[in-house]
Backbone as JSON Lines, residues from 0, in Angstrom:
{"i":0,"aa":"M","n":[0.84,-1.18,0.0],"ca":[0.0,0.0,0.0],"c":[0.89,1.24,0.0]}
{"i":1,"aa":"E","n":[0.41,2.26,-0.66],"ca":[1.11,3.54,-0.66],"c":[0.14,4.6,-0.16]}
{"i":2,"aa":"A","n":[0.65,5.52,0.67],"ca":[-0.19,6.6,1.21],"c":[0.61,7.9,1.18]}
{"i":3,"aa":"T","n":[-0.09,9.0,1.29],"ca":[0.53,10.32,1.28],"c":[0.85,10.75,2.7]}
{"i":4,"aa":"L","n":[2.12,11.05,2.96],"ca":[2.55,11.56,4.26],"c":[2.51,13.08,4.22]}
{"i":5,"aa":"Q","n":[1.64,13.67,5.02],"ca":[1.61,15.12,5.18],"c":[2.45,15.43,6.4]}
{"i":6,"aa":"Y","n":[3.46,16.31,6.26],"ca":[4.33,16.56,7.4],"c":[4.72,18.03,7.52]}
{"i":7,"aa":"W","n":[5.15,18.38,8.72],"ca":[5.58,19.74,9.03],"c":[6.61,19.66,10.15]}
{"i":8,"aa":"T","n":[7.26,20.78,10.44],"ca":[8.22,20.8,11.55],"c":[7.6,21.57,12.71]}
{"i":9,"aa":"D","n":[7.92,21.11,13.9],"ca":[7.4,21.74,15.12],"c":[8.43,21.59,16.22]}
{"i":10,"aa":"G","n":[9.08,22.67,16.59],"ca":[10.06,22.63,17.66],"c":[11.25,21.74,17.35]}
{"i":11,"aa":"G","n":[11.65,21.69,16.1],"ca":[12.79,20.87,15.72],"c":[12.45,19.42,15.39]}
{"i":12,"aa":"W","n":[11.18,19.05,15.49],"ca":[10.72,17.7,15.18],"c":[9.96,17.7,13.86]}
{"i":13,"aa":"Y","n":[10.04,16.61,13.14],"ca":[9.19,16.38,11.98],"c":[7.95,15.66,12.5]}
{"i":14,"aa":"V","n":[6.79,16.21,12.18],"ca":[5.51,15.67,12.64],"c":[4.68,15.39,11.4]}
{"i":15,"aa":"G","n":[3.96,14.26,11.39],"ca":[3.19,13.97,10.2],"c":[2.02,13.05,10.44]}
{"i":16,"aa":"K","n":[1.2,12.96,9.4],"ca":[0.03,12.08,9.42],"c":[-0.17,11.51,8.02]}
{"i":17,"aa":"L","n":[-0.85,10.38,7.95],"ca":[-1.17,9.79,6.66],"c":[-2.5,10.36,6.18]}
{"i":18,"aa":"K","n":[-2.49,10.96,5.03],"ca":[-3.67,11.62,4.48],"c":[-4.83,10.64,4.29]}
{"i":19,"aa":"E","n":[-4.53,9.45,3.81],"ca":[-5.59,8.49,3.47],"c":[-6.02,7.61,4.64]}
{"i":20,"aa":"V","n":[-5.31,7.68,5.76],"ca":[-5.61,6.79,6.89],"c":[-5.79,7.64,8.15]}
{"i":21,"aa":"P","n":[-7.03,8.01,8.48],"ca":[-7.26,8.83,9.66],"c":[-6.72,8.18,10.94]}
{"i":22,"aa":"G","n":[-6.15,8.99,11.8],"ca":[-5.68,8.48,13.09],"c":[-4.24,8.03,13.11]}
{"i":23,"aa":"V","n":[-3.55,8.05,11.97],"ca":[-2.15,7.64,11.94],"c":[-1.27,8.89,11.95]}
{"i":24,"aa":"F","n":[-0.71,9.17,13.13],"ca":[0.17,10.32,13.34],"c":[1.48,9.83,13.93]}
{"i":25,"aa":"S","n":[2.56,10.57,13.72],"ca":[3.83,10.24,14.38],"c":[4.76,11.44,14.28]}
{"i":26,"aa":"Q","n":[5.98,11.25,14.82],"ca":[7.0,12.29,14.77],"c":[8.37,11.65,14.73]}
{"i":27,"aa":"G","n":[9.38,12.43,14.39],"ca":[10.75,11.95,14.36],"c":[11.72,13.12,14.35]}
{"i":28,"aa":"E","n":[12.94,12.85,14.76],"ca":[13.96,13.9,14.77],"c":[14.4,14.28,13.36]}
{"i":29,"aa":"T","n":[14.28,13.34,12.42],"ca":[14.59,13.59,11.02],"c":[13.42,13.12,10.17]}
{"i":30,"aa":"L","n":[13.42,13.49,8.9],"ca":[12.36,13.02,8.01],"c":[12.39,11.51,7.88]}
{"i":31,"aa":"D","n":[13.59,10.93,7.81],"ca":[13.7,9.47,7.74],"c":[13.13,8.81,8.99]}
{"i":32,"aa":"D","n":[13.39,9.41,10.17],"ca":[12.82,8.88,11.42],"c":[11.3,8.94,11.38]}
{"i":33,"aa":"L","n":[10.77,10.07,10.9],"ca":[9.32,10.22,10.8],"c":[8.73,9.14,9.89]}
{"i":34,"aa":"I","n":[9.35,8.9,8.75],"ca":[8.84,7.89,7.82],"c":[8.83,6.52,8.47]}
{"i":35,"aa":"E","n":[9.91,6.17,9.16],"ca":[9.97,4.88,9.86],"c":[8.89,4.8,10.94]}
{"i":36,"aa":"N","n":[8.74,5.88,11.71],"ca":[7.76,5.88,12.8],"c":[6.33,5.86,12.29]}
{"i":37,"aa":"I","n":[6.07,6.52,11.15],"ca":[4.71,6.53,10.61],"c":[4.36,5.14,10.09]}
{"i":38,"aa":"R","n":[5.34,4.42,9.56],"ca":[5.11,3.02,9.14],"c":[4.74,2.17,10.35]}
{"i":39,"aa":"D","n":[5.48,2.36,11.45],"ca":[5.17,1.62,12.69],"c":[3.77,1.95,13.19]}
{"i":40,"aa":"A","n":[3.42,3.24,13.17],"ca":[2.09,3.66,13.63],"c":[1.0,3.04,12.76]}
{"i":41,"aa":"Y","n":[1.23,2.99,11.45],"ca":[0.26,2.38,10.54],"c":[0.09,0.9,10.87]}
{"i":42,"aa":"Q","n":[1.18,0.2,11.1],"ca":[1.11,-1.23,11.42],"c":[0.31,-1.46,12.71]}
{"i":43,"aa":"L","n":[0.51,-0.6,13.7],"ca":[-0.24,-0.73,14.96],"c":[-1.74,-0.55,14.72]}
{"i":44,"aa":"I","n":[-2.11,0.41,13.87],"ca":[-3.52,0.63,13.55],"c":[-4.09,-0.59,12.84]}
{"i":45,"aa":"V","n":[-3.37,-1.13,11.87],"ca":[-3.83,-2.29,11.12],"c":[-4.0,-3.49,12.05]}
{"i":46,"aa":"E","n":[-3.02,-3.74,12.92],"ca":[-3.11,-4.85,13.86],"c":[-4.29,-4.68,14.8]}
{"i":47,"aa":"D","n":[-4.53,-3.45,15.27],"ca":[-5.65,-3.18,16.16],"c":[-6.98,-3.44,15.46]}
{"i":48,"aa":"E","n":[-7.08,-3.06,14.18],"ca":[-8.31,-3.29,13.43],"c":[-8.57,-4.78,13.25]}
{"i":49,"aa":"V","n":[-7.52,-5.56,13.04],"ca":[-7.67,-7.01,12.91],"c":[-8.17,-7.59,14.22]}
{"i":50,"aa":"L","n":[-7.6,-7.16,15.34],"ca":[-8.04,-7.65,16.64],"c":[-9.5,-7.28,16.91]}
{"i":51,"aa":"E","n":[-9.9,-6.07,16.52],"ca":[-11.28,-5.64,16.72],"c":[-12.25,-6.5,15.92]}
{"i":52,"aa":"T","n":[-11.88,-6.87,14.71],"ca":[-12.78,-7.67,13.89],"c":[-12.88,-9.09,14.42]}
{"i":53,"aa":"Q","n":[-11.88,-9.54,15.17],"ca":[-11.92,-10.88,15.74],"c":[-12.68,-10.93,17.06]}
{"i":54,"aa":"A","n":[-12.85,-9.8,17.71],"ca":[-13.53,-9.76,19.0],"c":[-15.04,-9.66,18.8]}
{"i":55,"aa":"E","n":[-15.78,-10.23,19.75],"ca":[-17.23,-10.13,19.7],"c":[-17.64,-8.78,20.3]}
{"i":56,"aa":"H","n":[-18.45,-8.04,19.57],"ca":[-18.87,-6.72,20.03],"c":[-20.34,-6.74,20.41]}
{"i":57,"aa":"K","n":[-20.65,-6.03,21.47],"ca":[-22.04,-5.83,21.87],"c":[-22.27,-4.34,22.0]}
{"i":58,"aa":"E","n":[-23.5,-3.91,21.83],"ca":[-23.82,-2.5,21.92],"c":[-25.02,-2.29,22.83]}
{"i":59,"aa":"I","n":[-25.0,-1.19,23.57],"ca":[-26.15,-0.77,24.36],"c":[-26.26,0.75,24.25]}
{"i":60,"aa":"A","n":[-27.46,1.26,24.44],"ca":[-27.68,2.7,24.44],"c":[-27.34,3.24,25.82]}
{"i":61,"aa":"V","n":[-26.69,4.39,25.86],"ca":[-26.3,5.02,27.12],"c":[-26.82,6.45,27.11]}
{"i":62,"aa":"A","n":[-27.59,6.83,28.13],"ca":[-28.09,8.2,28.24],"c":[-26.94,9.12,28.62]}
{"i":63,"aa":"L","n":[-26.86,10.26,27.96],"ca":[-25.81,11.23,28.25],"c":[-26.39,12.52,28.8]}
């Protein structure tokens, strides 16, 4: 899979997110570090989604 990394600098750090995958954010001291870390963050999201699909889910209404 290929995705677009949107990134910027903040306080000397490279910070970024994947445009096509909401919720995948990371940072690194260099652009290469950011790319490596964003790949790790993506893998964690994918693994979490797999675990969620394997778990039995129940729903109830909660008054707020």
